[in-house]
All heavy atoms as TSV, in Angstrom:
chain	resi	resn	atom	element	x	y	z
A	1	MET	N	N	99.170	93.319	97.906
A	1	MET	CA	C	97.846	93.737	97.452
A	1	MET	C	C	97.411	94.930	98.291
A	1	MET	O	O	97.357	94.869	99.505
A	1	MET	CB	C	96.863	92.573	97.619
A	1	MET	CG	C	95.427	92.951	97.392
A	1	MET	SD	S	94.236	91.596	97.428
A	1	MET	CE	C	94.402	90.949	99.066
A	2	THR	N	N	97.096	96.024	97.645
A	2	THR	CA	C	96.595	97.193	98.352
A	2	THR	C	C	95.079	97.168	98.345
A	2	THR	O	O	94.445	96.690	97.406
A	2	THR	CB	C	97.084	98.496	97.698
A	2	THR	OG1	O	96.583	98.567	96.372
A	2	THR	CG2	C	98.598	98.575	97.693
A	3	THR	N	N	94.511	97.673	99.409
A	3	THR	CA	C	93.057	97.695	99.500
A	3	THR	C	C	92.512	99.100	99.674
A	3	THR	O	O	91.314	99.271	99.818
A	3	THR	CB	C	92.568	96.806	100.668
A	3	THR	OG1	O	93.131	97.303	101.880
A	3	THR	CG2	C	92.953	95.356	100.454
A	4	ARG	N	N	93.382	100.095	99.687
A	4	ARG	CA	C	92.959	101.503	99.795
A	4	ARG	C	C	91.975	101.732	100.932
A	4	ARG	O	O	90.933	102.350	100.765
A	4	ARG	CB	C	92.365	101.982	98.481
A	4	ARG	CG	C	93.334	101.934	97.339
A	4	ARG	CD	C	92.704	102.445	96.084
A	4	ARG	NE	N	93.564	102.115	94.966
A	4	ARG	CZ	C	93.250	102.300	93.715
A	4	ARG	NH1	N	92.086	102.817	93.400
A	4	ARG	NH2	N	94.073	101.981	92.755
A	5	GLY	N	N	92.279	101.143	102.079
A	5	GLY	CA	C	91.450	101.358	103.248
A	5	GLY	C	C	90.238	100.460	103.338
A	5	GLY	O	O	89.470	100.551	104.284
A	6	LYS	N	N	90.022	99.621	102.358
A	6	LYS	CA	C	88.887	98.683	102.377
A	6	LYS	C	C	89.425	97.296	102.722
A	6	LYS	O	O	90.535	96.945	102.348
A	6	LYS	CB	C	88.204	98.612	101.003
A	6	LYS	CG	C	87.738	99.945	100.475
A	6	LYS	CD	C	86.498	100.403	101.184
A	6	LYS	CE	C	85.939	101.632	100.505
A	6	LYS	NZ	N	85.609	102.684	101.390
A	7	PRO	N	N	88.629	96.483	103.403
A	7	PRO	CA	C	89.091	95.135	103.700
A	7	PRO	C	C	89.211	94.299	102.425
A	7	PRO	O	O	88.401	94.438	101.508
A	7	PRO	CB	C	88.016	94.556	104.623
A	7	PRO	CG	C	86.870	95.491	104.572
A	7	PRO	CD	C	87.322	96.774	103.956
A	8	GLY	N	N	90.251	93.471	102.355
A	8	GLY	CA	C	90.408	92.555	101.229
A	8	GLY	C	C	89.437	91.390	101.371
A	8	GLY	O	O	89.005	91.059	102.465
A	9	ARG	N	N	89.083	90.785	100.269
A	9	ARG	CA	C	88.163	89.645	100.266
A	9	ARG	C	C	88.826	88.489	99.542
A	9	ARG	O	O	89.638	88.689	98.641
A	9	ARG	CB	C	86.849	89.986	99.552
A	9	ARG	CG	C	86.138	91.181	100.115
A	9	ARG	CD	C	85.575	90.893	101.489
A	9	ARG	NE	N	84.862	92.074	101.986
A	9	ARG	CZ	C	84.873	92.436	103.242
A	9	ARG	NH1	N	85.531	91.735	104.127
A	9	ARG	NH2	N	84.213	93.503	103.625
A	10	VAL	N	N	88.447	87.295	99.892
A	10	VAL	CA	C	88.961	86.107	99.227
A	10	VAL	C	C	87.876	85.539	98.329
A	10	VAL	O	O	86.743	85.340	98.761
A	10	VAL	CB	C	89.392	85.031	100.259
A	10	VAL	CG1	C	89.820	83.760	99.564
A	10	VAL	CG2	C	90.505	85.567	101.144
A	11	VAL	N	N	88.224	85.323	97.078
A	11	VAL	CA	C	87.295	84.732	96.121
A	11	VAL	C	C	88.008	83.530	95.518
A	11	VAL	O	O	89.127	83.654	95.029
A	11	VAL	CB	C	86.918	85.735	95.003
A	11	VAL	CG1	C	85.996	85.094	93.992
A	11	VAL	CG2	C	86.282	86.980	95.595
A	12	ARG	N	N	87.369	82.397	95.554
A	12	ARG	CA	C	87.991	81.195	95.015
A	12	ARG	C	C	87.487	80.952	93.592
A	12	ARG	O	O	86.314	80.673	93.372
A	12	ARG	CB	C	87.677	80.000	95.907
A	12	ARG	CG	C	88.410	80.096	97.223
A	12	ARG	CD	C	88.097	78.892	98.107
A	12	ARG	NE	N	88.887	78.932	99.314
A	12	ARG	CZ	C	88.574	79.625	100.412
A	12	ARG	NH1	N	87.464	80.322	100.440
A	12	ARG	NH2	N	89.353	79.615	101.461
A	13	ILE	N	N	88.413	81.105	92.640
A	13	ILE	CA	C	88.117	80.909	91.224
A	13	ILE	C	C	89.286	80.127	90.633
A	13	ILE	O	O	90.446	80.465	90.892
A	13	ILE	CB	C	87.943	82.264	90.496
A	13	ILE	CG1	C	86.818	83.080	91.147
A	13	ILE	CG2	C	87.700	82.064	89.011
A	13	ILE	CD1	C	86.707	84.505	90.648
A	14	ASP	N	N	88.997	79.120	89.820
A	14	ASP	CA	C	90.090	78.313	89.277
A	14	ASP	C	C	90.993	79.154	88.375
A	14	ASP	O	O	90.596	80.194	87.851
A	14	ASP	CB	C	89.560	77.069	88.540
A	14	ASP	CG	C	88.802	77.400	87.281
A	14	ASP	OD1	O	89.460	77.804	86.293
A	14	ASP	OD2	O	87.570	77.253	87.277
A	15	ASP	N	N	92.228	78.698	88.226
A	15	ASP	CA	C	93.257	79.468	87.516
A	15	ASP	C	C	92.880	79.780	86.077
A	15	ASP	O	O	93.115	80.893	85.587
A	15	ASP	CB	C	94.593	78.711	87.542
A	15	ASP	CG	C	95.204	78.664	88.938
A	15	ASP	OD1	O	94.839	79.508	89.781
A	15	ASP	OD2	O	96.050	77.780	89.169
A	16	GLU	N	N	92.305	78.821	85.365
A	16	GLU	CA	C	91.943	79.039	83.962
A	16	GLU	C	C	90.887	80.143	83.834
A	16	GLU	O	O	90.993	81.035	82.987
A	16	GLU	CB	C	91.422	77.740	83.347
A	16	GLU	CG	C	91.095	77.867	81.881
A	16	GLU	CD	C	90.565	76.572	81.283
A	16	GLU	OE1	O	90.843	75.491	81.826
A	16	GLU	OE2	O	89.853	76.675	80.268
A	17	MET	N	N	89.866	80.085	84.674
A	17	MET	CA	C	88.808	81.101	84.645
A	17	MET	C	C	89.367	82.468	85.038
A	17	MET	O	O	89.019	83.491	84.437
A	17	MET	CB	C	87.662	80.703	85.574
A	17	MET	CG	C	86.463	81.614	85.516
A	17	MET	SD	S	85.620	81.639	83.932
A	17	MET	CE	C	85.021	79.964	83.834
A	18	TRP	N	N	90.241	82.511	86.042
A	18	TRP	CA	C	90.829	83.766	86.506
A	18	TRP	C	C	91.649	84.415	85.395
A	18	TRP	O	O	91.570	85.627	85.173
A	18	TRP	CB	C	91.667	83.520	87.743
A	18	TRP	CG	C	92.139	84.767	88.423
A	18	TRP	CD1	C	93.418	85.199	88.515
A	18	TRP	CD2	C	91.341	85.734	89.115
A	18	TRP	NE1	N	93.472	86.379	89.224
A	18	TRP	CE2	C	92.205	86.722	89.603
A	18	TRP	CE3	C	89.977	85.853	89.368
A	18	TRP	CZ2	C	91.758	87.822	90.324
A	18	TRP	CZ3	C	89.536	86.948	90.092
A	18	TRP	CH2	C	90.414	87.917	90.556
A	19	ALA	N	N	92.422	83.594	84.680
A	19	ALA	CA	C	93.239	84.116	83.579
A	19	ALA	C	C	92.339	84.659	82.463
A	19	ALA	O	O	92.587	85.753	81.928
A	19	ALA	CB	C	94.162	83.026	83.043
A	20	ALA	N	N	91.302	83.913	82.102
A	20	ALA	CA	C	90.382	84.362	81.053
A	20	ALA	C	C	89.662	85.644	81.488
A	20	ALA	O	O	89.478	86.566	80.683
A	20	ALA	CB	C	89.370	83.264	80.726
A	21	TYR	N	N	89.281	85.724	82.748
A	21	TYR	CA	C	88.622	86.926	83.261
A	21	TYR	C	C	89.577	88.114	83.185
A	21	TYR	O	O	89.171	89.230	82.845
A	21	TYR	CB	C	88.144	86.681	84.694
A	21	TYR	CG	C	87.371	87.803	85.316
A	21	TYR	CD1	C	86.324	88.414	84.644
A	21	TYR	CD2	C	87.671	88.249	86.600
A	21	TYR	CE1	C	85.604	89.448	85.230
A	21	TYR	CE2	C	86.955	89.273	87.193
A	21	TYR	CZ	C	85.924	89.867	86.505
A	21	TYR	OH	O	85.211	90.888	87.081
A	22	GLY	N	N	90.834	87.890	83.481
A	22	GLY	CA	C	91.834	88.951	83.364
A	22	GLY	C	C	91.955	89.450	81.940
A	22	GLY	O	O	92.048	90.658	81.695
A	23	GLU	N	N	91.943	88.532	80.966
A	23	GLU	CA	C	92.002	88.914	79.549
A	23	GLU	C	C	90.766	89.723	79.163
A	23	GLU	O	O	90.873	90.730	78.459
A	23	GLU	CB	C	92.103	87.669	78.674
A	23	GLU	CG	C	93.430	86.955	78.773
A	23	GLU	CD	C	93.467	85.681	77.939
A	23	GLU	OE1	O	92.780	85.634	76.883
A	23	GLU	OE2	O	94.165	84.741	78.342
A	24	LEU	N	N	89.602	89.270	79.598
A	24	LEU	CA	C	88.356	89.969	79.302
A	24	LEU	C	C	88.409	91.395	79.859
A	24	LEU	O	O	88.095	92.360	79.152
A	24	LEU	CB	C	87.183	89.202	79.918
A	24	LEU	CG	C	85.781	89.771	79.736
A	24	LEU	CD1	C	84.767	88.634	79.728
A	24	LEU	CD2	C	85.429	90.762	80.814
A	25	CYS	N	N	88.786	91.531	81.119
A	25	CYS	CA	C	88.832	92.860	81.745
A	25	CYS	C	C	89.853	93.752	81.050
A	25	CYS	O	O	89.585	94.936	80.819
A	25	CYS	CB	C	89.138	92.727	83.233
A	25	CYS	SG	S	87.757	92.060	84.187
A	26	GLU	N	N	91.009	93.182	80.696
A	26	GLU	CA	C	92.021	93.973	80.003
A	26	GLU	C	C	91.482	94.468	78.659
A	26	GLU	O	O	91.668	95.628	78.289
A	26	GLU	CB	C	93.286	93.143	79.780
A	26	GLU	CG	C	94.425	93.943	79.182
A	26	GLU	CD	C	95.702	93.125	79.053
A	26	GLU	OE1	O	95.911	92.204	79.859
A	26	GLU	OE2	O	96.479	93.436	78.131
A	27	ALA	N	N	90.775	93.604	77.948
A	27	ALA	CA	C	90.195	93.984	76.658
A	27	ALA	C	C	89.163	95.099	76.826
A	27	ALA	O	O	88.976	95.919	75.926
A	27	ALA	CB	C	89.545	92.772	75.983
A	28	GLU	N	N	88.503	95.124	77.978
A	28	GLU	CA	C	87.502	96.161	78.252
A	28	GLU	C	C	88.105	97.384	78.926
A	28	GLU	O	O	87.395	98.329	79.245
A	28	GLU	CB	C	86.378	95.586	79.114
A	28	GLU	CG	C	85.545	94.551	78.386
A	28	GLU	CD	C	84.409	94.006	79.225
A	28	GLU	OE1	O	84.400	94.190	80.461
A	28	GLU	OE2	O	83.515	93.368	78.637
A	29	GLY	N	N	89.407	97.355	79.184
A	29	GLY	CA	C	90.086	98.505	79.774
A	29	GLY	C	C	89.810	98.697	81.254
A	29	GLY	O	O	89.791	99.828	81.736
A	30	THR	N	N	89.595	97.612	81.967
A	30	THR	CA	C	89.331	97.695	83.397
A	30	THR	C	C	90.133	96.626	84.121
A	30	THR	O	O	90.834	95.830	83.495
A	30	THR	CB	C	87.823	97.557	83.685
A	30	THR	OG1	O	87.583	97.893	85.051
A	30	THR	CG2	C	87.302	96.168	83.389
A	31	SER	N	N	90.048	96.629	85.415
A	31	SER	CA	C	90.701	95.579	86.204
A	31	SER	C	C	89.641	94.616	86.721
A	31	SER	O	O	88.451	94.952	86.761
A	31	SER	CB	C	91.445	96.196	87.388
A	31	SER	OG	O	90.533	96.725	88.330
A	32	ARG	N	N	90.089	93.451	87.111
A	32	ARG	CA	C	89.142	92.488	87.686
A	32	ARG	C	C	88.484	93.070	88.926
A	32	ARG	O	O	87.271	92.949	89.106
A	32	ARG	CB	C	89.855	91.173	88.023
A	32	ARG	CG	C	90.224	90.374	86.798
A	32	ARG	CD	C	90.946	89.107	87.176
A	32	ARG	NE	N	92.351	89.370	87.411
A	32	ARG	CZ	C	93.342	88.613	86.981
A	32	ARG	NH1	N	93.093	87.510	86.303
A	32	ARG	NH2	N	94.584	88.919	87.237
A	33	ALA	N	N	89.273	93.726	89.767
A	33	ALA	CA	C	88.729	94.287	91.011
A	33	ALA	C	C	87.655	95.337	90.722
A	33	ALA	O	O	86.583	95.320	91.333
A	33	ALA	CB	C	89.852	94.883	91.856
A	34	ASP	N	N	87.941	96.250	89.791
A	34	ASP	CA	C	86.944	97.276	89.456
A	34	ASP	C	C	85.691	96.648	88.849
A	34	ASP	O	O	84.568	97.057	89.164
A	34	ASP	CB	C	87.516	98.307	88.482
A	34	ASP	CG	C	88.472	99.273	89.161
A	34	ASP	OD1	O	88.404	99.412	90.405
A	34	ASP	OD2	O	89.277	99.893	88.448
A	35	ASP	N	N	85.859	95.654	87.984
A	35	ASP	CA	C	84.720	94.993	87.371
A	35	ASP	C	C	83.859	94.303	88.427
A	35	ASP	O	O	82.640	94.420	88.405
A	35	ASP	CB	C	85.210	93.976	86.333
A	35	ASP	CG	C	84.078	93.390	85.521
A	35	ASP	OD1	O	83.402	94.160	84.800
A	35	ASP	OD2	O	83.864	92.168	85.607
A	36	MET	N	N	84.511	93.624	89.362
A	36	MET	CA	C	83.751	92.948	90.426
A	36	MET	C	C	83.041	93.952	91.325
A	36	MET	O	O	81.884	93.740	91.696
A	36	MET	CB	C	84.669	92.054	91.255
A	36	MET	CG	C	85.032	90.780	90.534
A	36	MET	SD	S	85.906	89.623	91.587
A	36	MET	CE	C	87.579	90.158	91.318
A	37	ARG	N	N	83.717	95.050	91.659
A	37	ARG	CA	C	83.059	96.073	92.493
A	37	ARG	C	C	81.829	96.636	91.798
A	37	ARG	O	O	80.782	96.820	92.413
A	37	ARG	CB	C	84.042	97.201	92.833
A	37	ARG	CG	C	84.950	96.875	94.008
A	37	ARG	CD	C	85.721	98.105	94.462
A	37	ARG	NE	N	86.702	98.531	93.482
A	37	ARG	CZ	C	87.953	98.096	93.428
A	37	ARG	NH1	N	88.384	97.208	94.294
A	37	ARG	NH2	N	88.778	98.549	92.511
A	38	ARG	N	N	81.939	96.923	90.491
A	38	ARG	CA	C	80.782	97.446	89.752
A	38	ARG	C	C	79.642	96.432	89.726
A	38	ARG	O	O	78.474	96.800	89.864
A	38	ARG	CB	C	81.188	97.837	88.329
A	38	ARG	CG	C	81.922	99.166	88.248
A	38	ARG	CD	C	82.034	99.673	86.815
A	38	ARG	NE	N	82.589	98.684	85.910
A	38	ARG	CZ	C	83.899	98.510	85.668
A	38	ARG	NH1	N	84.785	99.259	86.294
A	38	ARG	NH2	N	84.308	97.601	84.820
A	39	HIS	N	N	79.985	95.166	89.543
A	39	HIS	CA	C	78.960	94.117	89.512
A	39	HIS	C	C	78.236	94.039	90.856
A	39	HIS	O	O	77.003	94.023	90.908
A	39	HIS	CB	C	79.597	92.774	89.172
A	39	HIS	CG	C	78.635	91.638	89.202
A	39	HIS	ND1	N	77.674	91.453	88.233
A	39	HIS	CD2	C	78.461	90.637	90.101
A	39	HIS	CE1	C	76.958	90.380	88.534
A	39	HIS	NE2	N	77.413	89.877	89.655
A	40	VAL	N	N	79.006	94.002	91.935
A	40	VAL	CA	C	78.404	93.918	93.268
A	40	VAL	C	C	77.562	95.162	93.547
A	40	VAL	O	O	76.438	95.053	94.048
A	40	VAL	CB	C	79.494	93.723	94.353
A	40	VAL	CG1	C	78.918	93.862	95.747
A	40	VAL	CG2	C	80.169	92.365	94.177
A	41	PHE	N	N	78.068	96.329	93.210
A	41	PHE	CA	C	77.348	97.580	93.419
A	41	PHE	C	C	75.997	97.549	92.690
A	41	PHE	O	O	74.961	97.881	93.264
A	41	PHE	CB	C	78.203	98.751	92.918
A	41	PHE	CG	C	77.600	100.099	93.139
A	41	PHE	CD1	C	77.728	100.743	94.363
A	41	PHE	CD2	C	76.904	100.743	92.130
A	41	PHE	CE1	C	77.170	102.006	94.573
A	41	PHE	CE2	C	76.345	101.995	92.321
A	41	PHE	CZ	C	76.475	102.623	93.548
A	42	ALA	N	N	76.010	97.131	91.421
A	42	ALA	CA	C	74.774	97.091	90.640
A	42	ALA	C	C	73.786	96.093	91.230
A	42	ALA	O	O	72.578	96.386	91.327
A	42	ALA	CB	C	75.082	96.733	89.184
A	43	ARG	N	N	74.267	94.925	91.637
A	43	ARG	CA	C	73.367	93.908	92.195
A	43	ARG	C	C	72.747	94.379	93.504
A	43	ARG	O	O	71.553	94.216	93.734
A	43	ARG	CB	C	74.134	92.602	92.447
A	43	ARG	CG	C	74.644	91.875	91.226
A	43	ARG	CD	C	73.575	91.049	90.525
A	43	ARG	NE	N	72.717	90.303	91.402
A	43	ARG	CZ	C	72.851	89.024	91.755
A	43	ARG	NH1	N	73.843	88.327	91.266
A	43	ARG	NH2	N	72.001	88.432	92.554
A	44	VAL	N	N	73.566	94.973	94.375
A	44	VAL	CA	C	73.057	95.432	95.671
A	44	VAL	C	C	72.077	96.584	95.477
A	44	VAL	O	O	71.024	96.618	96.123
A	44	VAL	CB	C	74.215	95.824	96.622
A	44	VAL	CG1	C	73.692	96.543	97.866
A	44	VAL	CG2	C	75.006	94.584	97.024
A	45	ASN	N	N	72.376	97.512	94.580
A	45	ASN	CA	C	71.444	98.619	94.332
A	45	ASN	C	C	70.116	98.121	93.801
A	45	ASN	O	O	69.059	98.610	94.197
A	45	ASN	CB	C	72.054	99.641	93.378
A	45	ASN	CG	C	72.937	100.614	94.100
A	45	ASN	OD1	O	72.887	100.745	95.317
A	45	ASN	ND2	N	73.772	101.306	93.349
A	46	ALA	N	N	70.137	97.154	92.886
A	46	ALA	CA	C	68.893	96.589	92.358
A	46	ALA	C	C	68.108	95.905	93.466
A	46	ALA	O	O	66.885	96.047	93.564
A	46	ALA	CB	C	69.195	95.603	91.236
A	47	TRP	N	N	68.795	95.180	94.318
A	47	TRP	CA	C	68.152	94.481	95.440
A	47	TRP	C	C	67.539	95.496	96.410
A	47	TRP	O	O	66.398	95.346	96.833
A	47	TRP	CB	C	69.172	93.594	96.138
A	47	TRP	CG	C	68.672	92.937	97.375
A	47	TRP	CD1	C	67.825	91.873	97.460
A	47	TRP	CD2	C	69.004	93.287	98.717
A	47	TRP	NE1	N	67.610	91.541	98.778
A	47	TRP	CE2	C	68.325	92.400	99.573
A	47	TRP	CE3	C	69.823	94.264	99.287
A	47	TRP	CZ2	C	68.430	92.459	100.951
A	47	TRP	CZ3	C	69.931	94.318	100.651
A	47	TRP	CH2	C	69.229	93.423	101.460
A	48	ARG	N	N	68.317	96.534	96.728
A	48	ARG	CA	C	67.798	97.573	97.634
A	48	ARG	C	C	66.579	98.265	97.036
A	48	ARG	O	O	65.618	98.559	97.742
A	48	ARG	CB	C	68.883	98.602	97.941
A	48	ARG	CG	C	69.919	98.101	98.901
A	48	ARG	CD	C	70.972	99.141	99.142
A	48	ARG	NE	N	71.888	98.696	100.182
A	48	ARG	CZ	C	73.084	99.223	100.378
A	48	ARG	NH1	N	73.504	100.222	99.616
A	48	ARG	NH2	N	73.859	98.757	101.334
A	49	LYS	N	N	66.620	98.533	95.741
A	49	LYS	CA	C	65.487	99.173	95.081
A	49	LYS	C	C	64.256	98.275	95.178
A	49	LYS	O	O	63.159	98.741	95.490
A	49	LYS	CB	C	65.831	99.453	93.624
A	49	LYS	CG	C	64.774	100.215	92.881
A	49	LYS	CD	C	65.241	100.531	91.474
A	49	LYS	CE	C	64.176	101.299	90.719
A	49	LYS	NZ	N	64.617	101.615	89.360
A	50	ALA	N	N	64.436	96.984	94.938
A	50	ALA	CA	C	63.316	96.035	95.040
A	50	ALA	C	C	62.810	95.963	96.472
A	50	ALA	O	O	61.598	95.896	96.701
A	50	ALA	CB	C	63.754	94.655	94.565
A	51	GLN	N	N	63.709	95.986	97.438
A	51	GLN	CA	C	63.304	95.961	98.844
A	51	GLN	C	C	62.481	97.194	99.176
A	51	GLN	O	O	61.477	97.106	99.878
A	51	GLN	CB	C	64.531	95.898	99.767
A	51	GLN	CG	C	65.339	94.643	99.652
A	51	GLN	CD	C	64.598	93.429	100.126
A	51	GLN	OE1	O	63.831	93.494	101.078
A	51	GLN	NE2	N	64.811	92.314	99.462
A	52	GLY	N	N	62.886	98.333	98.667
A	52	GLY	CA	C	62.156	99.574	98.917
A	52	GLY	C	C	60.775	99.544	98.310
A	52	GLY	O	O	59.805	99.991	98.901
A	53	ARG	N	N	60.686	98.987	97.107
A	53	ARG	CA	C	59.390	98.866	96.447
A	53	ARG	C	C	58.488	97.943	97.243
A	53	ARG	O	O	57.324	98.238	97.454
A	53	ARG	CB	C	59.588	98.310	95.031
A	53	ARG	CG	C	58.933	99.163	93.992
A	53	ARG	CD	C	59.104	98.620	92.614
A	53	ARG	NE	N	60.437	98.924	92.142
A	53	ARG	CZ	C	61.183	98.116	91.406
A	53	ARG	NH1	N	60.742	96.967	91.021
A	53	ARG	NH2	N	62.379	98.473	91.034
A	54	ASP	N	N	59.042	96.819	97.693
A	54	ASP	CA	C	58.258	95.875	98.488
A	54	ASP	C	C	57.794	96.517	99.791
A	54	ASP	O	O	56.652	96.342	100.208
A	54	ASP	CB	C	59.069	94.618	98.792
A	54	ASP	CG	C	59.357	93.790	97.540
A	54	ASP	OD1	O	58.703	94.041	96.509
A	54	ASP	OD2	O	60.230	92.920	97.601
A	55	ALA	N	N	58.677	97.288	100.415
A	55	ALA	CA	C	58.321	97.948	101.663
A	55	ALA	C	C	57.220	98.973	101.428
A	55	ALA	O	O	56.304	99.115	102.238
A	55	ALA	CB	C	59.548	98.615	102.276
A	56	ALA	N	N	57.280	99.683	100.295
A	56	ALA	CA	C	56.256	100.680	99.976
A	56	ALA	C	C	54.900	100.004	99.775
A	56	ALA	O	O	53.865	100.527	100.209
A	56	ALA	CB	C	56.657	101.466	98.736
A	57	VAL	N	N	54.878	98.858	99.139
A	57	VAL	CA	C	53.627	98.121	98.926
A	57	VAL	C	C	53.039	97.708	100.273
A	57	VAL	O	O	51.834	97.868	100.515
A	57	VAL	CB	C	53.865	96.880	98.029
A	57	VAL	CG1	C	52.658	95.959	98.035
A	57	VAL	CG2	C	54.211	97.314	96.618
A	58	VAL	N	N	53.870	97.195	101.166
A	58	VAL	CA	C	53.395	96.785	102.493
A	58	VAL	C	C	52.842	97.986	103.250
A	58	VAL	O	O	51.786	97.897	103.872
A	58	VAL	CB	C	54.529	96.098	103.295
A	58	VAL	CG1	C	54.140	95.895	104.744
A	58	VAL	CG2	C	54.906	94.769	102.639
A	59	ARG	N	N	53.530	99.136	103.178
A	59	ARG	CA	C	53.038	100.345	103.863
A	59	ARG	C	C	51.677	100.756	103.326
A	59	ARG	O	O	50.776	101.092	104.079
A	59	ARG	CB	C	54.044	101.492	103.712
A	59	ARG	CG	C	55.223	101.412	104.661
A	59	ARG	CD	C	56.009	102.718	104.685
A	59	ARG	NE	N	56.512	103.114	103.385
A	59	ARG	CZ	C	57.662	102.722	102.855
A	59	ARG	NH1	N	58.433	101.896	103.520
A	59	ARG	NH2	N	58.046	103.148	101.665
A	60	ARG	N	N	51.506	100.716	101.992
A	60	ARG	CA	C	50.215	101.082	101.395
A	60	ARG	C	C	49.122	100.113	101.819
A	60	ARG	O	O	48.002	100.516	102.121
A	60	ARG	CB	C	50.329	101.123	99.869
A	60	ARG	CG	C	50.978	102.388	99.351
A	60	ARG	CD	C	50.772	102.567	97.859
A	60	ARG	NE	N	51.255	101.456	97.062
A	60	ARG	CZ	C	52.510	101.334	96.590
A	60	ARG	NH1	N	53.398	102.274	96.841
A	60	ARG	NH2	N	52.854	100.294	95.857
A	61	MET	N	N	49.469	98.820	101.863
A	61	MET	CA	C	48.480	97.817	102.264
A	61	MET	C	C	48.076	98.036	103.727
A	61	MET	O	O	46.899	98.007	104.060
A	61	MET	CB	C	49.029	96.410	102.066
A	61	MET	CG	C	49.106	95.980	100.626
A	61	MET	SD	S	49.870	94.373	100.404
A	61	MET	CE	C	48.812	93.340	101.398
A	62	ASN	N	N	49.051	98.272	104.581
A	62	ASN	CA	C	48.763	98.493	105.998
A	62	ASN	C	C	47.930	99.760	106.190
A	62	ASN	O	O	47.034	99.788	107.030
A	62	ASN	CB	C	50.064	98.582	106.814
A	62	ASN	CG	C	50.722	97.240	106.964
A	62	ASN	OD1	O	50.076	96.199	106.814
A	62	ASN	ND2	N	51.997	97.238	107.254
A	63	LYS	N	N	48.209	100.769	105.414
A	63	LYS	CA	C	47.472	102.015	105.517
A	63	LYS	C	C	46.006	101.812	105.116
A	63	LYS	O	O	45.111	102.404	105.703
A	63	LYS	CB	C	48.123	103.075	104.617
A	63	LYS	CG	C	47.836	104.479	104.988
A	63	LYS	CD	C	48.662	105.426	104.160
A	63	LYS	CE	C	48.707	106.765	104.822
A	63	LYS	NZ	N	49.537	107.718	104.099
A	64	SER	N	N	45.761	100.967	104.134
A	64	SER	CA	C	44.397	100.754	103.686
A	64	SER	C	C	43.558	100.006	104.714
A	64	SER	O	O	42.343	100.050	104.676
A	64	SER	CB	C	44.392	99.993	102.356
A	64	SER	OG	O	44.876	98.685	102.534
A	65	PHE	N	N	44.227	99.327	105.674
A	65	PHE	CA	C	43.488	98.599	106.715
A	65	PHE	C	C	43.232	99.457	107.942
A	65	PHE	O	O	42.540	99.040	108.847
A	65	PHE	CB	C	44.232	97.327	107.112
A	65	PHE	CG	C	44.251	96.292	106.047
A	65	PHE	CD1	C	45.423	95.889	105.436
A	65	PHE	CD2	C	43.067	95.691	105.621
A	65	PHE	CE1	C	45.438	94.940	104.451
A	65	PHE	CE2	C	43.068	94.727	104.619
A	65	PHE	CZ	C	44.261	94.348	104.044
A	66	ASP	N	N	43.792	100.661	107.965
A	66	ASP	CA	C	43.595	101.542	109.128
A	66	ASP	C	C	42.229	102.154	109.153
A	66	ASP	O	O	41.477	102.237	108.289
A	66	ASP	CB	C	44.651	102.673	109.135
A	66	ASP	CG	C	46.029	102.113	109.470
A	66	ASP	OD1	O	46.119	101.019	110.037
A	66	ASP	OD2	O	47.012	102.821	109.139
């Protein structure tokens, strides 16, 4: 397994689900690894965006008390 300079990760998924996921990704023209990376990237970006929004609200609230 090559990781192209990135650390490998272990994910525990049963064989039947892994095989079906492989079929799904193949049908979509992608690999399981690329699909998982895109999923994680999207989730983390959404979380970071929400964190930034929350931080902006707190800054505005704190500013109004000054």
